[in-house]
MARMI-522224 format. One record per residue (C-alpha): residue in one letter; x negated, y negated, z negated; residue number from 1. Coordinates in steps of 0.2 Angstrom, whole numbers, plus 2048, in hexadecimal, padded with zeros to 3 digits. Each point is the difference from the previous one (the first is absolute). Last residue first. Layout:
<sites>
residuo A, xx X, yy Y, zz Z, num NUM;
...
</sites>
This chain:
<sites>
residuo V, xx 77F, yy 7E2, zz 829, num 321;
residuo M, xx 80C, yy 80A, zz 7F6, num 320;
residuo Q, xx 80E, yy 7F4, zz 800, num 319;
residuo G, xx 7FF, yy 7FF, zz 813, num 318;
residuo R, xx 802, yy 813, zz 801, num 317;
residuo L, xx 80F, yy 7FF, zz 7F5, num 316;
residuo T, xx 808, yy 7F2, zz 80A, num 315;
residuo D, xx 7FD, yy 80A, zz 810, num 314;
residuo R, xx 808, yy 810, zz 7F9, num 313;
residuo M, xx 80F, yy 7F7, zz 7F9, num 312;
residuo V, xx 803, yy 7F6, zz 810, num 311;
residuo E, xx 7FE, yy 810, zz 80A, num 310;
residuo C, xx 80D, yy 809, zz 7F5, num 309;
residuo Y, xx 80C, yy 7F2, zz 803, num 308;
residuo E, xx 7FE, yy 801, zz 813, num 307;
residuo R, xx 804, yy 813, zz 7FF, num 306;
residuo K, xx 811, yy 7FE, zz 7F7, num 305;
residuo I, xx 805, yy 80F, zz 7F5, num 304;
residuo D, xx 7F7, yy 7FA, zz 7F1, num 303;
residuo I, xx 7F7, yy 809, zz 7F2, num 302;
residuo G, xx 7F2, yy 7F9, zz 7F5, num 301;
residuo I, xx 7F5, yy 809, zz 7F3, num 300;
residuo A, xx 7F5, yy 7F7, zz 7F4, num 299;
residuo R, xx 7F1, yy 804, zz 7F4, num 298;
residuo F, xx 7FE, yy 7F4, zz 7F2, num 297;
residuo G, xx 7F2, yy 7F4, zz 7FC, num 296;
residuo Q, xx 80A, yy 7F0, zz 7FE, num 295;
residuo Q, xx 7FC, yy 7FA, zz 812, num 294;
residuo R, xx 805, yy 811, zz 807, num 293;
residuo A, xx 811, yy 7FE, zz 7F7, num 292;
residuo F, xx 802, yy 7EE, zz 807, num 291;
residuo L, xx 7FC, yy 806, zz 812, num 290;
residuo L, xx 80B, yy 80F, zz 800, num 289;
residuo T, xx 80F, yy 7F6, zz 7F9, num 288;
residuo T, xx 7FE, yy 7F2, zz 80C, num 287;
residuo G, xx 800, yy 80D, zz 80F, num 286;
residuo S, xx 809, yy 7F6, zz 80E, num 285;
residuo G, xx 80E, yy 80D, zz 7FF, num 284;
residuo A, xx 7FD, yy 80D, zz 7F3, num 283;
residuo F, xx 811, yy 808, zz 7FF, num 282;
residuo P, xx 7FA, yy 810, zz 7F6, num 281;
residuo D, xx 7F5, yy 7F5, zz 7F5, num 280;
residuo L, xx 7F5, yy 80C, zz 7F5, num 279;
residuo V, xx 7F4, yy 7FB, zz 7F2, num 278;
residuo V, xx 7F3, yy 80D, zz 7FA, num 277;
residuo G, xx 7F6, yy 7FE, zz 7F0, num 276;
residuo N, xx 7EE, yy 7FC, zz 7FE, num 275;
residuo P, xx 804, yy 7F9, zz 7EF, num 274;
residuo P, xx 813, yy 802, zz 7FC, num 273;
residuo T, xx 80E, yy 7F8, zz 80A, num 272;
residuo T, xx 80F, yy 7FB, zz 7F7, num 271;
residuo A, xx 7FD, yy 7EE, zz 7FA, num 270;
residuo L, xx 7F4, yy 7FA, zz 80D, num 269;
residuo I, xx 80A, yy 806, zz 80F, num 268;
residuo P, xx 811, yy 7FB, zz 7FA, num 267;
residuo I, xx 7FA, yy 7EF, zz 7F8, num 266;
residuo R, xx 7F6, yy 7FA, zz 80F, num 265;
residuo I, xx 80D, yy 806, zz 80E, num 264;
residuo L, xx 80A, yy 7EF, zz 800, num 263;
residuo E, xx 7EF, yy 7F6, zz 7FF, num 262;
residuo E, xx 7FA, yy 808, zz 810, num 261;
residuo S, xx 810, yy 7FA, zz 80A, num 260;
residuo F, xx 807, yy 80D, zz 80B, num 259;
residuo T, xx 803, yy 7FD, zz 812, num 258;
residuo A, xx 810, yy 7FF, zz 80A, num 257;
residuo K, xx 7FD, yy 7FB, zz 812, num 256;
residuo H, xx 7F1, yy 80B, zz 803, num 255;
residuo L, xx 7F5, yy 7F8, zz 80E, num 254;
residuo T, xx 7F4, yy 7FB, zz 7F3, num 253;
residuo R, xx 7FE, yy 7EF, zz 7F6, num 252;
residuo G, xx 810, yy 802, zz 7F7, num 251;
residuo K, xx 7FE, yy 7F2, zz 7F3, num 250;
residuo S, xx 807, yy 80B, zz 7F3, num 249;
residuo L, xx 80F, yy 7F8, zz 7F6, num 248;
residuo P, xx 7FC, yy 7F7, zz 7F0, num 247;
residuo V, xx 801, yy 80A, zz 7EF, num 246;
residuo E, xx 80A, yy 7FC, zz 7F1, num 245;
residuo W, xx 802, yy 811, zz 7F7, num 244;
residuo T, xx 80E, yy 804, zz 7F4, num 243;
residuo D, xx 7FE, yy 810, zz 7F6, num 242;
residuo L, xx 7F3, yy 7F8, zz 7F4, num 241;
residuo P, xx 7EF, yy 809, zz 7FD, num 240;
residuo P, xx 7FE, yy 80A, zz 7F0, num 239;
residuo M, xx 7F9, yy 7F7, zz 7F1, num 238;
residuo Y, xx 7EE, yy 803, zz 7FC, num 237;
residuo T, xx 7F6, yy 7FF, zz 7F0, num 236;
residuo G, xx 7F2, yy 7F4, zz 7FD, num 235;
residuo H, xx 808, yy 7F8, zz 7F1, num 234;
residuo A, xx 804, yy 7F0, zz 80A, num 233;
residuo T, xx 809, yy 80A, zz 80C, num 232;
residuo K, xx 7FB, yy 807, zz 811, num 231;
residuo R, xx 80E, yy 802, zz 80D, num 230;
residuo G, xx 7FE, yy 811, zz 808, num 229;
residuo V, xx 7FA, yy 806, zz 811, num 228;
residuo A, xx 7F0, yy 809, zz 7FD, num 227;
residuo P, xx 804, yy 801, zz 7ED, num 226;
residuo R, xx 810, yy 80A, zz 804, num 225;
residuo N, xx 7F8, yy 80E, zz 809, num 224;
residuo F, xx 80F, yy 80C, zz 803, num 223;
residuo Y, xx 7FE, yy 812, zz 804, num 222;
residuo Y, xx 810, yy 80B, zz 7FD, num 221;
residuo F, xx 80B, yy 806, zz 7F2, num 220;
residuo R, xx 812, yy 802, zz 801, num 219;
residuo Q, xx 801, yy 809, zz 811, num 218;
residuo T, xx 802, yy 7FD, zz 813, num 217;
residuo V, xx 7FC, yy 7ED, zz 801, num 216;
residuo F, xx 808, yy 7F2, zz 809, num 215;
residuo H, xx 7FC, yy 7ED, zz 800, num 214;
residuo F, xx 80C, yy 7F6, zz 80B, num 213;
residuo V, xx 7FA, yy 7F0, zz 809, num 212;
residuo Y, xx 80F, yy 7F5, zz 804, num 211;
residuo E, xx 802, yy 7F1, zz 80B, num 210;
residuo H, xx 803, yy 7EE, zz 7FD, num 209;
residuo S, xx 804, yy 7EF, zz 808, num 208;
residuo M, xx 811, yy 802, zz 808, num 207;
residuo S, xx 809, yy 7EF, zz 804, num 206;
residuo C, xx 80F, yy 7FE, zz 7F6, num 205;
residuo R, xx 811, yy 802, zz 809, num 204;
residuo D, xx 80C, yy 7F6, zz 80B, num 203;
residuo A, xx 7F6, yy 7F6, zz 80D, num 202;
residuo V, xx 7F3, yy 80D, zz 807, num 201;
residuo Q, xx 7F0, yy 7FE, zz 80A, num 200;
residuo D, xx 7F6, yy 809, zz 7F2, num 199;
residuo P, xx 7EF, yy 7F8, zz 7FD, num 198;
residuo I, xx 7F0, yy 80B, zz 802, num 197;
residuo P, xx 7FB, yy 801, zz 7EE, num 196;
residuo N, xx 7F1, yy 7F5, zz 7F8, num 195;
residuo P, xx 801, yy 803, zz 7EE, num 194;
residuo K, xx 805, yy 812, zz 802, num 193;
residuo V, xx 805, yy 809, zz 7F0, num 192;
residuo W, xx 7FC, yy 813, zz 800, num 191;
residuo V, xx 80B, yy 808, zz 7F3, num 190;
residuo N, xx 7FA, yy 810, zz 7F8, num 189;
residuo D, xx 80E, yy 80D, zz 7FF, num 188;
residuo N, xx 7F7, yy 80A, zz 7F2, num 187;
residuo R, xx 7FD, yy 811, zz 7FA, num 186;
residuo V, xx 80C, yy 80A, zz 80B, num 185;
residuo I, xx 7FE, yy 813, zz 7FD, num 184;
residuo W, xx 801, yy 80B, zz 80F, num 183;
residuo E, xx 80C, yy 80F, zz 7FE, num 182;
residuo R, xx 808, yy 800, zz 812, num 181;
residuo D, xx 80F, yy 7F7, zz 7F9, num 180;
residuo Q, xx 7F4, yy 7F3, zz 7F9, num 179;
residuo M, xx 7FA, yy 7FE, zz 812, num 178;
residuo A, xx 812, yy 7FD, zz 806, num 177;
residuo I, xx 801, yy 7F3, zz 7F2, num 176;
residuo A, xx 7F0, yy 7F7, zz 806, num 175;
residuo F, xx 806, yy 800, zz 812, num 174;
residuo R, xx 811, yy 7F9, zz 7FC, num 173;
residuo H, xx 7F6, yy 7F3, zz 7F6, num 172;
residuo P, xx 7F6, yy 7FA, zz 80E, num 171;
residuo I, xx 80E, yy 801, zz 80D, num 170;
residuo L, xx 80C, yy 7F4, zz 7F7, num 169;
residuo L, xx 80A, yy 7FE, zz 811, num 168;
residuo L, xx 804, yy 7EE, zz 7FE, num 167;
residuo Q, xx 810, yy 7FF, zz 809, num 166;
residuo K, xx 803, yy 7F1, zz 80C, num 165;
residuo N, xx 80B, yy 80A, zz 80C, num 164;
residuo K, xx 803, yy 812, zz 7FB, num 163;
residuo C, xx 7F6, yy 810, zz 7FE, num 162;
residuo L, xx 803, yy 805, zz 7EE, num 161;
residuo R, xx 813, yy 803, zz 803, num 160;
residuo G, xx 807, yy 7FA, zz 811, num 159;
residuo D, xx 7F5, yy 80D, zz 809, num 158;
residuo G, xx 7F6, yy 7F3, zz 80A, num 157;
residuo R, xx 800, yy 7FA, zz 812, num 156;
residuo R, xx 7EF, yy 7FE, zz 806, num 155;
residuo D, xx 7F4, yy 7F1, zz 7FB, num 154;
residuo Q, xx 7F9, yy 80A, zz 7F1, num 153;
residuo P, xx 7F8, yy 80D, zz 80B, num 152;
residuo R, xx 7F7, yy 7F2, zz 80A, num 151;
residuo L, xx 805, yy 7FC, zz 812, num 150;
residuo G, xx 7F2, yy 7F6, zz 807, num 149;
residuo F, xx 7EF, yy 7FD, zz 7F9, num 148;
residuo R, xx 801, yy 7F2, zz 7F5, num 147;
residuo R, xx 7F5, yy 804, zz 7F1, num 146;
residuo A, xx 7F0, yy 7FA, zz 808, num 145;
residuo Q, xx 809, yy 7F0, zz 805, num 144;
residuo Q, xx 802, yy 7FB, zz 7EE, num 143;
residuo K, xx 7F9, yy 7EE, zz 800, num 142;
residuo H, xx 805, yy 7FE, zz 812, num 141;
residuo D, xx 812, yy 804, zz 7FE, num 140;
residuo K, xx 808, yy 800, zz 811, num 139;
residuo G, xx 813, yy 803, zz 801, num 138;
residuo K, xx 809, yy 80F, zz 807, num 137;
residuo H, xx 800, yy 80C, zz 7F1, num 136;
residuo E, xx 807, yy 811, zz 806, num 135;
residuo G, xx 811, yy 805, zz 7F9, num 134;
residuo R, xx 80B, yy 7F9, zz 7F2, num 133;
residuo G, xx 7FE, yy 80D, zz 7F3, num 132;
residuo N, xx 7F4, yy 7F6, zz 7F5, num 131;
residuo W, xx 7FB, yy 80C, zz 7F2, num 130;
residuo Y, xx 7F3, yy 7F7, zz 7F5, num 129;
residuo T, xx 7EF, yy 805, zz 7FC, num 128;
residuo D, xx 7F5, yy 806, zz 7F1, num 127;
residuo G, xx 7ED, yy 802, zz 7FD, num 126;
residuo L, xx 7F6, yy 80F, zz 7FB, num 125;
residuo N, xx 7EF, yy 800, zz 7F7, num 124;
residuo M, xx 7FC, yy 812, zz 7F9, num 123;
residuo W, xx 7F4, yy 804, zz 7F3, num 122;
residuo L, xx 7FD, yy 813, zz 7FD, num 121;
residuo S, xx 7F7, yy 805, zz 7F1, num 120;
residuo G, xx 7F4, yy 80F, zz 7FB, num 119;
residuo T, xx 7FD, yy 80B, zz 7F1, num 118;
residuo T, xx 809, yy 80F, zz 808, num 117;
residuo K, xx 7F5, yy 7FD, zz 80F, num 116;
residuo L, xx 809, yy 7FA, zz 810, num 115;
residuo V, xx 7FE, yy 80C, zz 80F, num 114;
residuo D, xx 811, yy 808, zz 7FF, num 113;
residuo R, xx 808, yy 7F0, zz 7FA, num 112;
residuo A, xx 7FD, yy 7F9, zz 811, num 111;
residuo G, xx 80C, yy 80D, zz 807, num 110;
residuo C, xx 80D, yy 7FA, zz 7F4, num 109;
residuo F, xx 7FB, yy 7EF, zz 806, num 108;
residuo V, xx 804, yy 803, zz 812, num 107;
residuo D, xx 811, yy 808, zz 7FC, num 106;
residuo V, xx 804, yy 7F1, zz 7F5, num 105;
residuo L, xx 7FC, yy 7F5, zz 80F, num 104;
residuo K, xx 80B, yy 80A, zz 80C, num 103;
residuo A, xx 80F, yy 800, zz 7F4, num 102;
residuo I, xx 7FE, yy 7EE, zz 7FE, num 101;
residuo F, xx 801, yy 7FC, zz 813, num 100;
residuo E, xx 80E, yy 80C, zz 803, num 99;
residuo Y, xx 80A, yy 7F8, zz 7F2, num 98;
residuo P, xx 7FC, yy 7EE, zz 807, num 97;
residuo T, xx 808, yy 805, zz 810, num 96;
residuo G, xx 7FB, yy 803, zz 812, num 95;
residuo E, xx 7EE, yy 803, zz 7FC, num 94;
residuo L, xx 7F4, yy 7F2, zz 807, num 93;
residuo G, xx 7F4, yy 800, zz 7F1, num 92;
residuo I, xx 7F4, yy 80F, zz 802, num 91;
residuo Q, xx 7F6, yy 803, zz 810, num 90;
residuo G, xx 801, yy 810, zz 809, num 89;
residuo A, xx 7FD, yy 7F9, zz 811, num 88;
residuo V, xx 7F6, yy 7F0, zz 7FF, num 87;
residuo G, xx 805, yy 7EF, zz 806, num 86;
residuo Y, xx 7FD, yy 7F8, zz 7EF, num 85;
residuo D, xx 812, yy 7F9, zz 7FF, num 84;
residuo R, xx 802, yy 7F5, zz 7F1, num 83;
residuo Q, xx 80D, yy 7FB, zz 7F3, num 82;
residuo G, xx 80D, yy 80D, zz 801, num 81;
residuo Y, xx 7FC, yy 808, zz 7EF, num 80;
residuo F, xx 7EF, yy 7FC, zz 7F9, num 79;
residuo P, xx 7F1, yy 809, zz 807, num 78;
residuo P, xx 7F7, yy 808, zz 7F2, num 77;
residuo S, xx 7F6, yy 7F6, zz 7F3, num 76;
residuo T, xx 7F3, yy 80B, zz 7F7, num 75;
residuo V, xx 7F5, yy 804, zz 7F1, num 74;
residuo I, xx 7FD, yy 812, zz 7FC, num 73;
residuo C, xx 7F4, yy 803, zz 7F1, num 72;
residuo D, xx 7F7, yy 80F, zz 7FA, num 71;
residuo V, xx 7FF, yy 80B, zz 810, num 70;
residuo F, xx 7FF, yy 813, zz 802, num 69;
residuo L, xx 7F7, yy 808, zz 80F, num 68;
residuo G, xx 804, yy 812, zz 7FF, num 67;
residuo A, xx 7FC, yy 802, zz 813, num 66;
residuo E, xx 812, yy 806, zz 804, num 65;
residuo K, xx 807, yy 7F2, zz 7F6, num 64;
residuo L, xx 7F6, yy 7F3, zz 809, num 63;
residuo W, xx 805, yy 807, zz 811, num 62;
residuo G, xx 813, yy 800, zz 7FA, num 61;
residuo L, xx 7FE, yy 7EE, zz 7FC, num 60;
residuo A, xx 7FA, yy 7FD, zz 812, num 59;
residuo E, xx 810, yy 809, zz 807, num 58;
residuo R, xx 80B, yy 7F6, zz 7F4, num 57;
residuo V, xx 7F9, yy 7F0, zz 805, num 56;
residuo E, xx 801, yy 802, zz 813, num 55;
residuo A, xx 7EE, yy 7FE, zz 806, num 54;
residuo Q, xx 7F1, yy 7F5, zz 802, num 53;
residuo F, xx 7F6, yy 806, zz 7F1, num 52;
residuo I, xx 7F2, yy 7F5, zz 7F7, num 51;
residuo L, xx 7F4, yy 808, zz 7F3, num 50;
residuo T, xx 7F4, yy 7F5, zz 7F6, num 49;
residuo R, xx 7F2, yy 802, zz 7F3, num 48;
residuo S, xx 7F4, yy 80C, zz 809, num 47;
residuo D, xx 805, yy 7FA, zz 811, num 46;
residuo A, xx 80F, yy 805, zz 80B, num 45;
residuo Y, xx 80A, yy 7F8, zz 80E, num 44;
residuo F, xx 80F, yy 807, zz 80A, num 43;
residuo A, xx 7FF, yy 80F, zz 7F5, num 42;
residuo K, xx 805, yy 811, zz 806, num 41;
residuo R, xx 7EE, yy 806, zz 801, num 40;
residuo R, xx 7FC, yy 7F8, zz 7EF, num 39;
residuo L, xx 80F, yy 809, zz 7F8, num 38;
residuo T, xx 7F9, yy 811, zz 806, num 37;
residuo S, xx 7EF, yy 7FC, zz 7FA, num 36;
residuo N, xx 805, yy 7FC, zz 7EE, num 35;
residuo E, xx 7F7, yy 7F0, zz 7FB, num 34;
residuo F, xx 80C, yy 7FC, zz 7F2, num 33;
residuo V, xx 7FF, yy 812, zz 7FA, num 32;
residuo S, xx 7ED, yy 800, zz 800, num 31;
residuo Q, xx 801, yy 7EF, zz 7F7, num 30;
residuo T, xx 809, yy 807, zz 7F1, num 29;
residuo T, xx 811, yy 7F9, zz 7FC, num 28;
residuo R, xx 7FF, yy 7FE, zz 7ED, num 27;
residuo L, xx 80C, yy 806, zz 7F3, num 26;
residuo P, xx 807, yy 7F2, zz 7F6, num 25;
residuo H, xx 7F8, yy 7FB, zz 7F0, num 24;
residuo K, xx 80B, yy 7F5, zz 7F6, num 23;
residuo A, xx 810, yy 808, zz 808, num 22;
residuo L, xx 7F8, yy 811, zz 7FF, num 21;
residuo V, xx 7FF, yy 7FF, zz 7ED, num 20;
residuo Q, xx 812, yy 7FA, zz 7FE, num 19;
residuo Q, xx 806, yy 80D, zz 80C, num 18;
residuo Q, xx 7F8, yy 80D, zz 7F5, num 17;
residuo K, xx 80A, yy 7FA, zz 7F1, num 16;
residuo A, xx 810, yy 801, zz 80B, num 15;
residuo N, xx 7FD, yy 811, zz 806, num 14;
residuo V, xx 7F8, yy 806, zz 810, num 13;
residuo G, xx 809, yy 806, zz 80F, num 12;
residuo R, xx 7FC, yy 7F3, zz 80D, num 11;
residuo A, xx 7ED, yy 802, zz 7FC, num 10;
residuo R, xx 801, yy 812, zz 807, num 9;
residuo R, xx 806, yy 7F9, zz 811, num 8;
residuo Q, xx 7F1, yy 7F4, zz 7FF, num 7;
residuo V, xx 7F3, yy 80D, zz 7FE, num 6;
residuo A, xx 809, yy 80B, zz 80D, num 5;
residuo G, xx 7FE, yy 7F2, zz 80C, num 4;
residuo P, xx 7EE, yy 7FE, zz 7FC, num 3;
residuo H, xx 7FD, yy 812, zz 805, num 2;
residuo M, xx 7F7, yy 809, zz 7F1, num 1;
</sites>
């Protein structure tokens, strides 16, 4: 039976069968992972890794066509109005927050088509303020990567959500929009940054946190609590806390917004079964792929920017030497 047909059949099982599958997820075979059509489309491929340089929805379509389903999606898409990556088709510079959220939800509904019924989606998303006062004129050497001219939030707003000094609450607006598309929100984990970039403001608190949402598609799904839990004196495991204090990444590559390995530890170890497949549809510098590979998992990365795919490829090759 085609692997896609197996997964589609898994979507129609009853609650008792879901419980069984949650403990023993259907395995993505190596023959599917090494699909010849996918490998021809890949920017880089080896027996444990696939990297695609493409618009994210196009690459997700390739995975769906090949019947390649993943166990865990961990990603951090471009935040709204924060950076210009200089690539046609990039996400993050939409005219309004509503357009940005709608585009992201569309992407992750496409990702749902390649996520196993027992799988999880972990999504890091930061917030921003509406400015509405035109292009920033000053020099901010600490945040110069974010100052690229007229950002969407620098334009005149609508006087409702988009008005001067308004915190847009994008992460939770996105999560609610995902709920409306039948995703289940399990946690809005809080990433506390002990070393945040200081805000140059005089009339509010400095922002020092972001969110990492945990989404699933059904009641029962794979979760390895002992791998990430807090061991008790009795030898049992309490679940990890939903507040994570993790320093910012050092950003040693050309990517200006890299993941911290510690931030993705719980998502990957908790929700990827042995020899499972981890997908990052906005892979950037490839931290997700590297960590997944180091833990014995297979990994897939998608990024629209060629330079970032080159960084991922070269880093992976260096890891294998």
